[in-house]
C-alpha positions as CSV (number, residue, x, y, z in Angstrom):
1,M,19.8,-6.7,-17.7
2,S,21.7,-3.9,-16.5
3,N,23.1,-3.9,-12.9
4,S,24.1,0.1,-12.0
5,I,20.9,1.1,-9.8
6,D,20.5,4.6,-9.1
7,F,19.0,6.2,-5.8
8,S,19.7,9.9,-6.5
9,G,15.8,10.3,-7.5
10,R,15.3,8.6,-10.9
11,P,12.2,6.9,-11.0
12,F,11.5,3.0,-10.1
13,H,8.9,1.2,-12.1
14,F,7.9,-2.4,-11.1
15,I,6.2,-4.8,-13.3
16,G,4.2,-7.3,-11.1
17,I,5.0,-4.4,-8.1
18,G,2.5,-7.1,-5.9
19,G,4.4,-9.7,-5.1
20,I,6.0,-10.5,-1.7
21,G,9.5,-9.4,-3.0
22,M,8.6,-7.0,-5.4
23,S,6.6,-5.0,-2.9
24,A,8.9,-5.1,-0.2
25,L,11.5,-3.4,-2.1
26,A,9.5,-0.8,-3.5
27,Y,8.1,0.1,0.0
28,V,11.5,0.8,1.4
29,L,12.4,2.8,-1.8
30,A,9.1,4.6,-1.8
31,K,9.7,5.3,2.4
32,R,13.2,6.6,0.6
33,Q,11.3,9.3,-1.0
34,L,12.2,7.9,-4.3
35,P,9.5,7.9,-7.2
36,V,7.9,4.6,-7.0
37,S,5.2,3.2,-10.0
38,G,4.1,0.1,-10.5
39,S,1.9,-2.1,-12.2
40,D,0.0,-5.4,-11.1
41,L,-3.2,-7.6,-12.9
42,R,-4.5,-8.4,-9.3
43,P,-4.5,-5.6,-7.0
44,N,-4.1,-6.8,-3.2
45,H,-3.6,-4.9,0.4
46,M,0.5,-4.7,-0.7
47,T,-0.6,-2.6,-3.5
48,R,-2.8,-0.5,-1.5
49,K,-0.7,0.0,0.9
50,L,2.0,1.5,-1.3
51,E,-0.2,3.5,-2.8
52,S,-1.0,4.8,0.9
53,I,2.9,5.9,1.2
54,G,2.6,7.5,-2.4
55,A,3.4,4.8,-5.3
56,H,1.8,5.3,-8.4
57,I,0.2,1.8,-9.0
58,F,-2.0,0.7,-12.0
59,G,-4.0,-1.9,-12.3
60,T,-2.9,-3.1,-16.2
61,Q,0.1,-3.3,-17.7
62,E,0.4,-1.3,-20.8
63,A,3.3,0.5,-22.4
64,S,2.3,4.1,-21.6
65,N,2.4,3.0,-17.6
66,L,6.5,4.0,-18.1
67,K,6.1,7.2,-19.1
68,F,4.0,8.2,-16.1
69,F,7.2,10.4,-14.5
70,L,8.2,12.0,-17.6
71,P,7.0,15.2,-18.8
72,Q,3.9,16.1,-19.7
73,V,2.7,18.9,-22.2
74,S,-0.2,20.5,-21.5
75,A,-3.2,21.8,-23.6
76,N,-1.6,25.2,-23.5
77,G,1.6,24.0,-24.9
78,V,3.6,24.5,-21.5
79,L,5.4,21.1,-20.3
80,N,5.2,20.4,-16.9
81,S,6.8,17.3,-15.0
82,Q,5.2,14.8,-12.0
83,E,6.2,16.6,-8.8
84,K,7.9,13.6,-7.6
85,L,10.3,13.7,-10.5
86,T,13.6,15.1,-9.2
87,G,17.1,15.4,-11.1
88,D,17.4,15.2,-15.0
89,K,13.5,15.3,-15.7
90,S,13.8,13.9,-19.1
91,V,15.1,10.2,-17.5
92,M,13.5,7.1,-18.3
93,P,12.1,5.2,-15.6
94,Q,14.5,2.6,-14.0
95,V,12.2,-0.9,-14.9
96,I,12.4,-3.8,-12.0
97,C,11.5,-7.3,-13.2
98,S,11.5,-10.5,-10.9
99,T,12.4,-14.0,-12.9
100,A,8.0,-14.5,-13.3
101,I,8.5,-11.8,-15.7
102,N,7.7,-12.7,-19.4
103,T,10.2,-10.8,-22.4
104,N,6.7,-10.8,-24.0
105,N,5.3,-8.5,-21.5
106,C,4.2,-5.6,-23.1
107,E,5.6,-3.2,-20.2
108,Y,9.0,-5.3,-20.7
109,T,8.8,-5.0,-24.5
110,A,8.2,-1.0,-24.2
111,A,11.1,-0.5,-21.8
112,L,13.6,-2.1,-24.4
113,E,12.3,-0.1,-26.7
114,L,12.2,3.3,-24.9
115,G,15.8,2.5,-23.8
116,C,15.0,1.9,-19.7
117,P,17.4,0.5,-17.6
118,I,16.1,-3.1,-17.1
119,L,17.2,-4.6,-13.9
120,H,16.1,-7.4,-11.8
121,R,14.8,-7.3,-8.6
122,S,17.7,-8.8,-6.8
123,D,20.4,-6.4,-8.4
124,V,17.7,-3.5,-6.4
125,L,18.0,-5.9,-2.8
126,A,21.8,-6.3,-4.0
127,A,22.6,-2.5,-4.3
128,L,20.5,-1.9,-0.6
129,I,22.5,-4.4,1.0
130,A,25.7,-2.3,-0.3
131,D,24.3,1.0,1.4
132,Y,23.8,-0.8,4.4
133,Y,25.4,-3.0,7.3
134,S,23.5,-5.8,6.2
135,I,22.8,-9.0,7.2
136,A,21.4,-11.5,4.8
137,V,19.9,-14.8,5.8
138,A,20.2,-17.4,3.0
139,G,19.1,-21.4,3.2
140,T,16.8,-23.4,1.5
141,H,14.0,-23.6,4.5
142,G,13.9,-20.9,7.3
143,K,15.1,-17.8,5.7
144,T,11.6,-16.1,6.6
145,T,11.4,-16.9,9.8
146,T,14.8,-16.1,10.8
147,S,15.3,-13.0,9.0
148,S,12.1,-11.8,10.8
149,M,13.2,-12.7,13.9
150,I,16.7,-11.1,13.4
151,G,14.7,-8.1,12.4
152,Y,12.3,-8.1,15.4
153,M,15.6,-8.6,17.9
154,L,17.3,-5.3,16.5
155,L,14.0,-3.6,16.5
156,Q,13.7,-4.5,19.9
157,A,16.8,-3.8,21.2
158,G,16.7,-0.2,20.0
159,L,18.7,-0.6,16.9
160,D,15.8,0.7,14.5
161,P,17.0,-1.7,11.4
162,T,15.6,-1.8,7.9
163,I,13.9,-4.8,7.2
164,L,12.9,-7.1,3.9
165,V,11.4,-10.3,4.1
166,G,9.9,-13.0,2.4
167,G,6.8,-12.9,4.7
168,E,4.3,-10.4,6.7
169,V,5.0,-9.6,9.9
170,N,2.6,-7.8,12.5
171,A,5.3,-5.9,14.1
172,W,5.9,-3.8,10.9
173,S,2.7,-4.3,9.5
174,G,3.9,-6.2,6.3
175,N,7.1,-7.3,4.8
176,A,9.1,-4.2,5.1
177,R,10.2,-1.5,6.8
178,L,12.7,1.5,6.7
179,G,14.7,2.4,9.8
180,E,17.5,5.1,10.7
181,S,19.9,3.3,11.6
182,Q,22.9,1.4,8.9
183,Y,21.5,-1.9,9.7
184,L,19.4,-3.7,7.1
185,V,18.1,-7.3,7.6
186,A,16.8,-9.2,4.3
187,E,15.9,-12.6,3.3
188,A,18.4,-13.7,0.4
189,D,16.7,-16.1,-2.1
190,E,18.3,-19.0,-3.6
191,S,15.9,-19.9,-6.3
192,D,16.8,-18.1,-9.3
193,G,20.5,-18.0,-9.0
194,S,20.3,-14.2,-8.0
195,L,21.8,-15.0,-4.6
196,V,25.1,-14.8,-5.7
197,K,25.0,-11.0,-6.2
198,H,24.8,-10.1,-2.5
199,A,28.0,-9.4,-0.5
200,P,26.2,-8.8,3.4
201,E,28.9,-8.0,6.4
202,I,26.7,-11.0,7.6
203,G,25.6,-13.8,5.7
204,I,23.4,-16.8,7.1
205,I,22.6,-20.0,5.7
206,T,20.3,-21.8,7.5
207,N,20.5,-25.5,5.5
208,I,21.1,-26.1,1.7
209,E,18.4,-28.7,-0.2
210,L,17.2,-29.1,-3.6
211,D,14.1,-27.4,-3.7
212,H,13.9,-25.8,-6.9
213,P,14.3,-28.0,-9.7
214,D,13.0,-26.2,-12.2
215,H,16.2,-23.9,-12.0
216,Y,19.0,-26.6,-10.8
217,Q,19.2,-29.8,-11.8
218,T,21.4,-31.0,-9.1
219,L,22.3,-30.5,-5.4
220,E,25.9,-29.3,-7.0
221,E,24.5,-26.2,-8.5
222,V,22.6,-25.4,-5.5
223,V,25.9,-26.2,-3.4
224,D,27.8,-23.6,-6.0
225,I,25.7,-21.1,-5.8
226,F,25.7,-20.8,-1.6
227,Q,29.6,-20.6,-2.0
228,K,29.8,-18.3,-4.1
229,F,27.4,-16.4,-1.6
230,A,29.4,-17.5,1.2
231,Q,32.7,-16.3,-0.5
232,G,31.0,-12.4,-0.5
233,C,30.3,-12.4,3.0
234,K,32.8,-10.9,5.6
235,I,31.0,-12.8,8.1
236,L,29.8,-16.2,7.5
237,V,26.9,-18.0,10.2
238,G,26.0,-21.3,9.5
239,S,24.0,-24.4,11.0
240,I,26.5,-27.1,11.0
241,D,23.5,-29.5,11.6
242,C,23.0,-29.5,7.7
243,N,25.8,-31.9,6.6
244,T,25.8,-29.8,3.6
245,V,26.9,-26.8,5.3
246,R,29.2,-28.1,7.5
247,D,31.3,-30.2,4.9
248,R,30.9,-28.0,1.9
249,L,31.7,-24.6,3.4
250,Q,33.4,-22.8,6.3
251,P,31.4,-21.1,8.1
252,T,33.4,-18.0,10.4
253,I,30.6,-18.7,13.6
254,T,28.8,-22.2,13.8
255,Y,25.7,-23.1,15.8
256,S,24.2,-26.4,15.9
257,L,21.0,-27.9,18.4
258,Y,23.7,-30.7,19.5
259,P,26.6,-29.8,22.1
260,D,28.8,-32.7,21.2
261,T,29.0,-31.0,17.8
262,E,31.5,-28.4,19.4
263,A,29.9,-25.4,17.3
264,D,30.1,-22.2,18.4
265,Y,26.5,-21.8,19.6
266,T,24.8,-25.0,20.8
267,V,21.8,-25.6,23.7
268,S,20.4,-27.8,26.2
269,N,18.1,-28.8,28.6
270,V,15.6,-28.2,25.5
271,D,11.7,-28.5,26.6
272,Y,9.6,-28.5,23.4
273,R,5.8,-27.9,24.4
274,A,2.6,-26.8,23.2
275,D,3.0,-23.4,23.6
276,G,6.5,-23.1,22.8
277,T,10.0,-23.9,23.3
278,T,12.6,-23.5,26.4
279,A,16.5,-24.0,26.0
280,L,19.9,-23.0,27.7
281,V,22.2,-21.5,25.2
282,W,25.9,-21.7,25.5
283,E,28.4,-20.1,23.8
284,R,31.5,-21.3,22.9
285,G,31.3,-23.5,26.2
286,K,30.1,-20.9,28.1
287,A,26.4,-20.8,29.4
288,L,25.0,-18.1,28.2
289,G,21.1,-18.3,29.6
290,V,17.6,-19.4,29.1
291,L,15.9,-18.6,25.6
292,N,12.6,-18.8,25.6
293,L,10.7,-19.2,22.2
294,R,6.8,-18.7,21.6
295,L,7.7,-20.7,18.2
296,L,7.2,-24.6,18.3
297,S,9.6,-27.4,17.6
298,R,13.1,-27.9,16.3
299,H,13.6,-25.8,13.6
300,N,12.6,-22.9,15.2
301,L,14.7,-23.3,17.8
302,S,17.7,-23.7,15.3
303,N,16.2,-20.5,13.6
304,A,16.7,-19.0,17.0
305,L,20.2,-19.8,17.5
306,A,21.1,-18.4,14.5
307,A,19.6,-15.0,15.6
308,V,21.6,-15.4,18.9
309,A,25.0,-16.0,16.8
310,V,24.2,-12.7,14.9
311,G,23.3,-10.7,17.9
312,R,26.3,-11.5,19.5
313,A,28.5,-10.6,16.4
314,L,26.9,-7.3,16.7
315,G,27.6,-6.7,20.3
316,L,24.5,-7.0,21.6
317,E,24.0,-8.9,25.6
318,F,22.6,-12.0,25.8
319,G,19.7,-10.5,28.1
320,A,18.6,-7.8,25.3
321,I,18.7,-10.8,22.4
322,A,16.6,-13.6,24.7
323,K,14.1,-10.3,25.4
324,G,13.6,-9.8,22.2
325,I,13.0,-13.4,20.5
326,A,10.5,-14.0,23.4
327,T,8.0,-12.0,22.3
328,F,8.6,-12.8,18.2
329,E,5.2,-14.4,17.3
330,G,6.3,-15.6,13.6
331,A,6.0,-14.2,10.5
332,R,2.2,-14.9,8.5
333,R,1.8,-18.1,6.9
334,R,4.5,-19.8,9.1
335,F,2.5,-21.8,11.5
336,E,0.0,-19.0,11.8
337,F,-3.5,-19.1,13.4
338,R,-6.2,-18.6,11.6
339,G,-9.2,-19.1,13.9
340,E,-10.9,-21.9,15.7
341,V,-14.7,-23.3,14.9
342,D,-16.0,-25.5,16.8
343,G,-13.4,-26.7,18.7
344,I,-11.4,-27.3,15.5
345,T,-8.2,-25.1,15.0
346,F,-7.0,-23.9,11.4
347,I,-3.7,-23.4,10.8
348,D,-2.0,-22.1,7.6
349,D,1.6,-22.5,6.9
350,Y,3.7,-22.1,3.8
351,A,5.4,-25.1,3.8
352,H,5.9,-26.9,0.1
353,H,8.7,-29.2,0.6
354,P,9.1,-32.7,1.9
355,S,11.4,-31.3,4.5
356,E,9.2,-28.4,5.9
357,I,6.2,-30.5,6.1
358,R,7.9,-32.8,8.1
359,A,9.1,-30.4,10.4
360,T,5.7,-28.5,10.5
361,L,3.3,-31.7,11.1
362,A,6.3,-32.6,13.8
363,A,5.1,-28.6,15.7
364,A,1.4,-29.9,14.9
365,R,1.2,-33.1,16.7
366,L,3.1,-31.0,19.7
367,Q,0.0,-29.2,20.0
368,T,-2.6,-32.3,20.0
369,R,-3.6,-34.4,23.1
370,P,-4.1,-38.1,22.7
371,G,-7.5,-38.7,20.4
372,Q,-7.3,-35.1,18.4
373,R,-6.7,-35.4,14.8
374,V,-3.7,-33.6,12.8
375,V,-5.7,-33.0,9.5
376,A,-3.0,-32.5,7.0
377,I,-4.4,-30.4,3.9
378,F,-1.6,-29.9,1.1
379,Q,-1.8,-28.2,-2.2
380,P,1.6,-29.5,-4.1
381,H,3.5,-26.1,-5.8
382,R,4.5,-26.7,-9.3
383,Y,4.9,-29.8,-11.5
384,S,8.7,-29.8,-11.2
385,R,9.5,-29.6,-7.6
386,T,6.3,-32.6,-7.4
387,L,7.5,-34.7,-10.0
388,T,11.2,-34.3,-8.5
389,F,10.1,-35.3,-4.6
390,L,7.4,-37.5,-5.3
391,E,9.0,-40.2,-2.8
392,E,10.1,-37.7,-0.4
393,F,6.6,-36.1,-0.2
394,A,5.3,-39.8,-0.3
395,E,7.4,-40.3,3.1
396,S,6.9,-36.8,5.2
397,F,3.3,-36.7,6.6
398,T,3.8,-39.0,9.0
399,H,2.7,-37.0,11.7
400,A,-0.8,-36.8,9.7
401,D,-3.6,-38.3,10.9
402,L,-5.6,-37.6,7.8
403,V,-4.3,-36.1,4.7
404,V,-6.0,-34.4,2.4
405,L,-4.7,-33.4,-1.3
406,T,-5.7,-31.0,-4.3
407,D,-4.2,-30.6,-7.6
408,I,-1.3,-28.9,-8.2
409,Y,-0.6,-25.2,-8.2
410,S,1.4,-24.9,-11.0
411,A,3.1,-21.1,-10.4
412,G,3.1,-21.0,-14.2
413,E,4.7,-23.8,-14.9
414,P,3.1,-25.5,-18.1
415,D,1.5,-29.2,-17.5
416,L,3.6,-31.5,-19.0
417,G,1.4,-34.0,-18.3
418,Q,3.9,-36.5,-16.3
419,V,2.6,-35.8,-12.6
420,S,-0.7,-34.9,-10.9
421,G,-2.0,-34.2,-7.7
422,E,-3.9,-37.4,-7.5
423,Q,-0.4,-39.5,-8.6
424,L,0.8,-37.8,-5.4
425,A,-2.0,-38.9,-3.4
426,A,-1.5,-42.3,-4.5
427,E,1.6,-42.3,-3.9
428,I,1.4,-41.1,-0.2
429,A,-1.8,-43.8,0.1
430,K,1.3,-46.7,0.0
431,Q,2.8,-44.6,3.1
432,H,-0.6,-43.4,4.8
433,S,-3.9,-45.1,5.5
434,Q,-6.1,-42.1,5.1
435,V,-5.2,-40.2,2.1
436,V,-8.1,-38.2,0.2
437,Y,-7.6,-36.5,-3.0
438,Q,-9.9,-33.7,-3.9
439,P,-9.1,-32.4,-7.2
440,T,-10.8,-28.9,-6.7
441,L,-10.6,-26.0,-4.1
442,S,-14.0,-25.9,-3.3
443,S,-14.2,-29.5,-3.1
444,V,-11.5,-29.4,-1.0
445,C,-14.0,-26.9,1.1
446,E,-16.8,-29.2,0.6
447,F,-15.4,-32.0,2.0
448,L,-13.7,-30.4,4.9
449,S,-16.8,-29.1,6.1
450,Q,-18.0,-32.2,6.0
451,T,-15.0,-33.9,8.0
452,L,-13.5,-32.0,10.4
453,R,-14.6,-32.6,14.1
454,P,-14.2,-31.0,17.4
455,G,-10.5,-31.5,18.2
456,D,-9.2,-31.6,14.7
457,L,-6.1,-29.2,14.3
458,A,-6.6,-28.6,10.5
459,L,-3.0,-27.4,8.7
460,F,-3.4,-25.7,5.6
461,L,0.0,-26.4,3.6
462,G,1.5,-24.7,0.6
463,A,2.9,-22.1,-1.4
464,G,-0.3,-21.3,-3.3
465,N,-3.2,-20.4,-3.1
466,L,-5.0,-23.1,-0.7
467,N,-5.0,-20.8,2.3
468,Q,-7.9,-19.0,0.4
469,V,-10.5,-21.8,1.4
470,I,-9.7,-21.6,5.0
471,P,-12.6,-18.6,5.3
472,E,-15.1,-20.5,3.5
473,V,-14.5,-23.7,5.7
474,M,-14.8,-21.9,8.9
475,A,-17.6,-19.8,7.5
476,T,-19.7,-22.9,6.8
477,L,-18.2,-24.7,9.6
478,R,-20.0,-21.3,11.8
479,E,-23.4,-22.0,9.9
480,P,-24.0,-25.6,8.8
481,A,-28.2,-25.0,8.5
482,K,-27.4,-22.2,6.0
483,A,-25.2,-23.7,4.1
484,T,-26.8,-27.1,3.5
485,S,-30.4,-25.6,3.1
């Protein structure tokens, strides 16, 4: 694939424009008044939002879609062109793909035949990062929350940043915003190795673990990607609570939840509560002030400390940093409150790695009183991840009172018959006394409707489509008589 991006007016066409990463890039480009089109087989609220700002969305994938911005011949033989096309009207669009796009895709094949530049979405992000004073957040866990928090903090401080994140945030009504300043905050993904393309002014690494065994065979391969990313950062901010970051990288600025690590930024007097977290923040041995955080548990305090480090590196006073962080509500699907029915609280969370599940369940436990249950409903994501971390998954549900497992969400991977959701349930049952396997989403819904009771915290975990059942379960509980009639 080519990696030369033209922001001068040449059109962009996104294959699979409705995805969380692709739609964020398309949004920023469209808001910059560049011609944008895209296709997706499953239109959603993101594609509708893109249409509302001028992007052209195709609901089918066809070779002819690539010709949308090309000059057209009218019935009287006069050559017309789309009004959005600027510059050379004979150019082909720049075609943007993600790793999920198969080379047999008809639009991809047509782009090759037409001679269109074909670019990975990471090439567009890398070009945008190079176009701004950029802050790029990397790490196995916490990228979306940390990048969203930094973006929100800068927004509240009046710095008007451009933001691209892997989740949706109410403060800017989506996964992206276009600011007017020099600052850009972006989430930088390591899942396919494209992290090495980014060279931000400030890079953040929250932690390093093996999370994508479909792309990496060993942790050492993952470390290599992060080391290359670190080399491209002018300033590297890193959590030395992660042994791999501490031992294998040399961050310019360090942060830690433990004062005895002698990190540049640490905390003391920490209070983890059901309604948030409070801590006294220290900067190189000097107390900066108290940080109040609405988000729960240790991992989110660590994410907030990364935001503090970035804010100070940009010259912000701690008061402005703390004020911004104090009102940050988090990104959607990150311990997102979905409602309460009959005394049952429904929470949706993207956690799909054993470490993330442990942290999220620990946060859930903070919100319960004695006698209340944490009911963890988990949809494993990818066969490769489930197989690789079978033992770790089995040990990650200790904070749950009841575990409900469904089958694996393939995310496009073939089922090689090596692992199943039922097998994972059996492994968890070796460590946990209350585990139930429900093979389908409909059976999950039926089971929960019959099993949940007042006082329960129902926590839906996974990166797939499990959260689609939440409204149905809530509706069934609201109208039990109608549901059973």
